[in-house]
C-alpha positions in Angstrom: -15.1 10.9 33.6 -12.5 13.1 31.4 -11.2 11.9 28.2 -7.9 11.0 29.6 -9.6 8.5 32.2 -12.0 7.4 29.5 -8.9 6.1 27.6 -6.8 4.6 30.6 -10.1 2.9 31.9 -11.0 1.5 27.8 -14.1 3.4 28.5 -13.5 5.5 25.5 -15.6 4.9 22.6 -13.5 4.8 19.4 -14.5 6.2 15.9 -12.5 5.0 12.9 -13.7 6.8 9.8 -12.8 4.3 6.6 -13.1 0.8 6.8 -10.3 -0.1 4.6 -6.3 -1.7 4.7 -5.5 0.6 7.4 -9.0 1.3 9.2 -10.5 -2.3 9.3 -7.5 -3.8 11.4 -7.5 -0.8 13.6 -11.1 -1.6 14.5 -10.1 -5.2 15.2 -6.8 -4.3 17.2 -9.0 -1.6 19.4 -11.6 -3.9 20.1 -9.1 -6.7 21.4 -7.8 -4.7 23.6 -11.4 -4.0 25.2 -12.4 -0.6 23.7 -16.1 -0.3 22.0 -15.4 0.6 17.9 -17.9 2.6 15.7 -16.2 2.2 12.3 -17.7 4.7 9.7 -17.5 4.1 5.8 -19.6 5.4 2.6 -19.5 2.3 1.1 -22.8 0.5 2.1 -21.1 -2.9 1.2 -18.2 -2.6 3.5 -20.7 -1.6 6.2 -22.9 -4.6 5.6 -19.9 -6.6 5.5 -18.3 -5.6 8.9 -21.8 -5.9 10.5 -22.3 -9.6 9.2 -18.5 -10.4 10.8 -17.2 -10.9 7.1 -13.5 -9.7 6.6 -12.6 -8.8 3.3 -9.3 -7.7 4.4 -7.0 -10.4 4.3 -4.9 -9.3 7.3 -8.1 -9.3 9.7 -9.1 -12.5 11.1 -12.7 -13.2 10.0 -13.3 -15.3 13.1 -11.9 -12.5 15.2 -14.0 -9.8 13.6 -17.3 -11.8 13.8 -16.7 -12.3 17.6 -16.4 -8.4 18.1 -19.6 -8.0 16.1 -21.3 -10.5 17.9 -20.1 -8.8 21.0 -21.3 -5.4 19.8 -17.7 -4.3 20.2 -17.4 -3.3 16.6 -20.5 -1.6 14.9 -20.2 -0.2 11.5 -22.4 2.4 10.1 -22.6 5.2 7.0 -24.4 7.8 9.9 -21.8 10.4 10.4 -24.3 11.5 13.2 -22.9 8.7 15.5 -19.6 10.7 15.4 -21.1 12.6 18.4 -20.7 9.1 20.3 -17.1 8.8 19.7 -14.2 9.9 22.2 -11.6 9.4 19.8 -12.4 9.6 15.8 -9.3 8.5 13.7 -9.2 9.3 9.9 -8.1 6.2 7.8 -9.8 7.7 4.5 -7.8 7.5 1.0 -5.2 10.2 0.1 -4.5 9.6 -3.9 -2.7 11.5 -6.6 -4.6 12.6 -9.8 -3.6 11.4 -13.3 -0.8 14.7 -13.3 0.1 13.2 -10.0 -1.1 16.3 -7.9 -2.6 15.1 -4.8 -6.0 14.7 -3.9 -7.1 15.7 -0.4 -10.8 16.0 -1.2 -11.4 12.6 1.1 -9.7 14.1 4.3 -11.4 17.5 3.8 -14.7 15.9 3.4 -14.4 13.7 6.3 -13.3 16.8 8.6 -16.5 18.5 7.3 -18.6 16.0 8.5 -16.6 15.7 11.7 -16.8 19.8 12.7 -20.7 20.0 12.4 -20.7 17.1 15.0 -17.6 18.1 16.9 -18.4 18.2 20.8 -16.3 18.9 23.7 -13.4 16.5 25.1 -12.7 14.6 21.6 -9.5 13.5 20.4 -9.5 13.6 16.2 -6.2 11.9 14.9 -5.4 11.7 11.3 -3.6 9.0 9.9 -4.0 9.2 6.2 -0.6 9.8 4.3 -0.4 13.6 3.1 1.8 16.2 2.8 3.5 17.9 6.0 1.1 20.9 7.7 -2.1 19.1 6.6 -3.0 18.5 9.7 -2.2 22.2 11.6 -3.2 24.4 8.1 -6.0 22.3 6.4 -7.6 20.0 9.3 -7.3 22.3 12.4 -8.8 25.5 10.8 -11.9 23.7 9.7 -12.2 22.0 13.4 -11.7 25.6 14.9 -15.0 26.9 12.9 -16.9 24.8 15.7 -15.6 27.7 18.2 -13.9 25.2 20.3 -9.5 25.6 21.4 -7.5 22.9 20.3 -5.6 21.6 23.5 -8.5 22.7 25.9 -12.1 21.7 24.3 -10.7 19.2 21.5 -7.3 17.4 20.7 -5.8 17.1 17.1 -2.8 14.8 16.4 -1.5 13.3 13.6 -0.2 9.4 13.6 0.9 7.7 10.4 -0.4 4.4 9.2 2.0 1.6 9.0 0.6 -1.1 7.4 2.4 -3.7 5.6 -0.1 -6.0 4.0 0.5 -9.8 4.4 3.3 -8.9 6.8 2.9 -11.9 9.6 5.9 -10.8 11.6 5.0 -6.9 11.5 1.8 -6.1 12.6 -0.1 -3.0 13.7 0.4 -4.5 17.4 4.0 -4.7 17.4 5.2 -2.0 14.7 6.1 1.2 16.7 4.2 3.9 15.8 4.7 7.9 15.6 2.4 10.4 17.2 2.7 14.5 17.2 0.1 16.2 18.4 -0.8 20.2 17.6 -0.4 21.1 21.3 1.7 18.8 24.3 -1.7 17.7 25.6 -2.9 16.6 22.3 0.5 14.6 22.1 0.3 13.2 25.3 -3.7 11.9 24.8 -3.0 10.3 21.4 0.5 8.8 22.9 -2.0 7.3 25.6 -4.5 6.0 23.3 -1.9 4.2 21.4 0.0 2.5 24.4 -3.2 0.9 24.8 -2.8 -1.1 21.4 0.9 -0.7 20.4 4.2 -2.0 22.0 5.8 1.1 21.2 4.8 4.6 20.4 7.1 7.7 19.7 6.3 11.1 20.5 7.5 13.8 18.2 7.5 17.5 18.7 4.5 18.3 15.9 2.3 16.9 13.6 4.7 18.0 10.7 7.2 16.1 11.9 5.2 12.9 12.3 3.5 13.9 8.7 7.4 13.9 7.1 8.5 10.9 9.0 5.9 9.1 6.7 6.8 10.3 3.9 10.6 9.7 4.6 9.8 6.1 5.2 8.3 5.6 1.6 10.8 7.7 -0.3 13.6 5.9 1.2 12.1 2.8 -0.2 11.3 4.1 -3.6 14.7 6.3 -4.5 16.4 2.8 -3.2 14.2 0.5 -5.4 14.8 3.4 -8.3 18.7 3.0 -7.8 18.6 -1.1 -8.4 15.9 -0.8 -10.9 18.8 1.4 -12.7 21.1 -0.7 -11.8 19.4 -3.6 -13.3 19.0 -2.1 -16.6 22.8 -1.2 -17.1 23.6 -4.6 -16.0 21.7 -6.1 -18.7 23.6 -4.2 -21.1 26.8 -4.8 -19.6 25.9 -8.4 -19.5 26.2 -8.8 -15.7 23.7 -10.4 -13.4 22.2 -8.0 -11.0 21.0 -10.7 -8.8 24.0 -11.9 -8.1 25.6 -8.4 -7.7 23.0 -7.8 -5.0 23.6 -11.3 -3.5 27.1 -10.2 -3.2 26.9 -7.0 -2.0 24.3 -8.1 0.8 27.5 -10.0 2.4 28.8 -6.9 3.8 27.6 -6.3 7.1 27.7 -2.7 7.5 26.7 0.3 5.0 24.4 -1.8 2.6 20.7 -2.6 2.3 19.6 -5.3 -0.2 16.9 -3.5 -2.6 15.5 -5.8 -5.8 14.6 -4.5 -9.1 11.2 -5.5 -10.5 8.5 -4.5 -12.7 7.7 -1.0 -10.8 6.2 -0.3 -7.3 2.7 -0.5 -6.2 0.6 -0.4 -2.8 -0.9 3.1 -1.6 2.1 4.9 -0.2 5.3 4.3 -2.2 4.3 5.0 -5.3 2.2 8.2 -4.2 4.1 9.6 -0.9 7.2 11.1 -3.5 4.5 13.5 -5.3 3.1 14.5 -1.9 6.3 15.5 -0.9 7.4 17.1 -4.0 4.3 19.2 -4.2 4.6 20.6 -0.8 8.3 21.5 -1.4 7.3 23.6 -4.4 4.9 25.8 -2.0 8.8 26.4 -0.3 10.4 27.5 -3.6 12.3 24.0 -3.4 12.3 21.2 -5.8 12.7 17.8 -5.1 14.8 16.7 -8.4 16.4 13.7 -6.8 13.2 12.2 -5.2 11.1 12.8 -8.5 13.7 11.3 -10.8 13.4 8.3 -8.7 9.9 8.1 -8.8 9.9 8.7 -12.5 12.5 5.5 -12.7 10.2 3.7 -11.1 7.0 4.4 -13.3 9.0 3.6 -16.2 9.5 0.0 -15.3 6.6 -1.2 -16.4 7.4 0.3 -20.4 10.9 -1.6 -19.5 9.2 -4.9 -19.0 6.9 -4.3 -22.0 10.0 -3.6 -24.3 11.6 -6.5 -22.6 8.7 -8.9 -23.4 8.5 -7.7 -27.2 12.1 -7.8 -27.5 12.1 -11.5 -26.3 9.0 -12.8 -27.9 10.8 -11.4 -31.0 14.4 -13.2 -30.5 12.5 -16.6 -30.0 11.1 -16.2 -33.5 7.5 -15.2 -32.2 5.5 -12.0 -33.8 4.4 -10.2 -30.8 1.1 -9.1 -32.2 0.0 -12.6 -32.8 1.8 -14.0 -29.7 -0.3 -15.3 -26.8 1.0 -14.3 -23.3 0.4 -15.5 -19.8 0.9 -12.9 -16.9 1.5 -14.7 -13.7 0.4 -12.6 -10.8 -1.4 -9.1 -11.1 -1.5 -7.6 -6.9 1.2 -5.3 -6.3 2.9 -7.7 -3.9 3.4 -11.4 -3.3 0.8 -13.4 -1.5 -1.3 -10.5 -1.1 -5.0 -9.7 -2.8 -4.2 -6.0 -3.2 -4.3 -4.4 -6.6 -3.6 -0.8 -5.9 -1.4 0.7 -7.9 -0.2 -2.6 -9.3 2.5 -2.3 -11.9 0.9 -5.5 -13.4 -2.3 -3.5 -14.2 0.0 -0.7 -16.0 2.1 -3.7 -17.9 -1.2 -5.2 -19.4 -2.7 -1.8 -20.3 0.3 -0.6 -22.6 0.4 -4.4 -23.6 -3.3 -4.3 -24.9 -2.5 -3.2 -28.6 0.6 -4.7 -28.7 0.5 -8.1 -27.8 -1.9 -10.8 -30.0 -3.8 -12.1 -26.7 -3.1 -11.5 -23.0 -4.3 -14.2 -20.2 -3.4 -13.8 -16.9 -3.6 -16.2 -13.7 -3.4 -15.2 -10.2 -4.8 -17.1 -7.0 -5.7 -14.1 -5.1 -7.8 -12.0 -8.2 -10.7 -13.3 -9.7 -11.2 -10.4 -12.3 -9.5 -7.3 -13.0 -10.5 -4.7 -15.4 -8.5 -2.6 -17.7 -9.5 0.0 -20.0 -13.0 -1.5 -20.1 -11.7 -5.0 -21.0 -12.9 -7.5 -18.0 -10.1 -10.1 -17.7 -10.6 -13.4 -15.8 -7.9 -15.6 -14.1 -7.6 -18.9 -16.3 -6.8 -22.1 -14.3 -3.2 -22.7 -14.6 -2.6 -26.1 -16.3 0.3 -28.2 -18.4 -1.6 -27.6 -21.4 -2.2 -23.6 -20.8 1.5 -23.3 -20.3 2.4 -25.2 -23.2 0.0 -23.3 -25.6 1.2 -20.1 -24.4 4.2 -17.9 -26.3 5.3 -17.3 -23.3 4.6 -16.8 -19.6 5.7 -13.2 -17.6 5.9 -13.3 -13.9 5.1 -10.1 -12.5 4.0 -10.9 -9.1 5.9 -14.1 -7.5 3.2 -15.7 -5.3 4.6 -18.5 -3.5 1.5 -20.6 -4.2 3.0 -20.6 -7.5 5.5 -24.1 -8.4 8.0 -22.6 -10.3 10.0 -25.8 -11.2 6.8 -27.0 -12.8 5.9 -23.7 -14.0 9.2 -23.7 -15.9 9.3 -27.2 -17.0 6.0 -26.9 -18.8 6.5 -23.4 -20.4 8.3 -22.5 -23.5 9.6 -19.2 -22.2 9.5 -17.5 -19.0 10.0 -13.7 -18.5 10.9 -13.2 -14.8 10.7 -9.4 -13.4 11.3 -10.9 -9.9 14.1 -13.8 -10.0 11.1 -16.1 -8.5 12.9 -18.6 -10.8 16.1 -18.6 -9.2 16.1 -21.8 -7.7 15.2 -24.0 -10.8 17.9 -25.8 -12.4 18.6 -27.0 -15.9 16.3 -24.8 -17.6 18.3 -21.4 -17.8 17.8 -20.9 -21.7 13.8 -20.6 -21.0 14.2 -17.9 -18.4 14.7 -14.4 -19.4 15.6 -11.7 -16.2 15.5 -8.0 -15.5 18.8 -7.2 -14.9 20.3 -10.2 -16.8 21.5 -10.0 -20.6 19.0 -11.7 -22.8 20.4 -15.2 -24.3 17.6 -17.2 -25.9 
């Protein structure tokens, strides 16, 4: 039975390297569709958790995971020798950037090195990690070709970008269209066939670099538009205009406008990182993505803007910031998810560390965080706490929070998400981004 037949009959064994926010949901979805899965991770605690049927990813139902583990449809391991048992190998490892905003693709390279020493004929390798265009063909392919096999004949290689939106109940891996681009037409057809077995709509493109660039365009689009409204918010504040009212009014236009909203910065794995992958690759072609880099810079400066706003607001309220106690509400990068990756809240707390007398936080999804060697523990939210802090800084607008109750008991609210938009009769307590200070 060749690879195409194995995929069609669901006899193919699917390997997933990297059991994080992309990899683990992918494992469960393939198992639901009848495939056997071998999950790989270098973190023993993740492997142990999966093999016990315990989910550490919010979007993965623990009952489902446990069922497929008990049926031996999902097996997790740290042993890369089991790559030989896989007909399909999907790479879902991190691709962060350094402190200097240079791409770190060592996780991808190291993973491919593990694969090539175990590569056999009739295997399909799919890179899903976000990366710069040409990574699949200029970095991954040459390593795999050291095996002596020929792509498109002995083994197959494609890129298919992940499109995971943590916490999104409407659009999941199964119903979000996926893009695939293979090194050869046969590679594309095999990758398309694979994903058609689990995903409603699969979109083939002419090459891996088109698929790679597609991912960067999607997230750079968001980054640029968020930067636009963040800059608008600062201007509106200076002009005494309510930015949130402006956005609501503009959103009534049925064409040519898509609402984006200001905030304390951008977080998650993709949006803060993808523009730097694009800018890094563009320099290889003597091209400078000035507009894109400016947008990224604007968003990265938002935590500093928020801290300045906190300092100014506390001072206008007659509080000395260096002696004030501040409660931060929400530290995850996104509403209603337990994901801290590149959360602007962490940067805000770090910047405020030596400027505010005492910083405490509450987040129903995160028990502890560590910043600059200091461990913060989520403080229970009580009336007494709200009444005894100088101010409350809303960084992440979790729906579990009762904002009417919070505003009623707090002395001052600094709202970076417009979470208090429906709270009435307490406007003098509330200061927002994109709205002039009136405290």
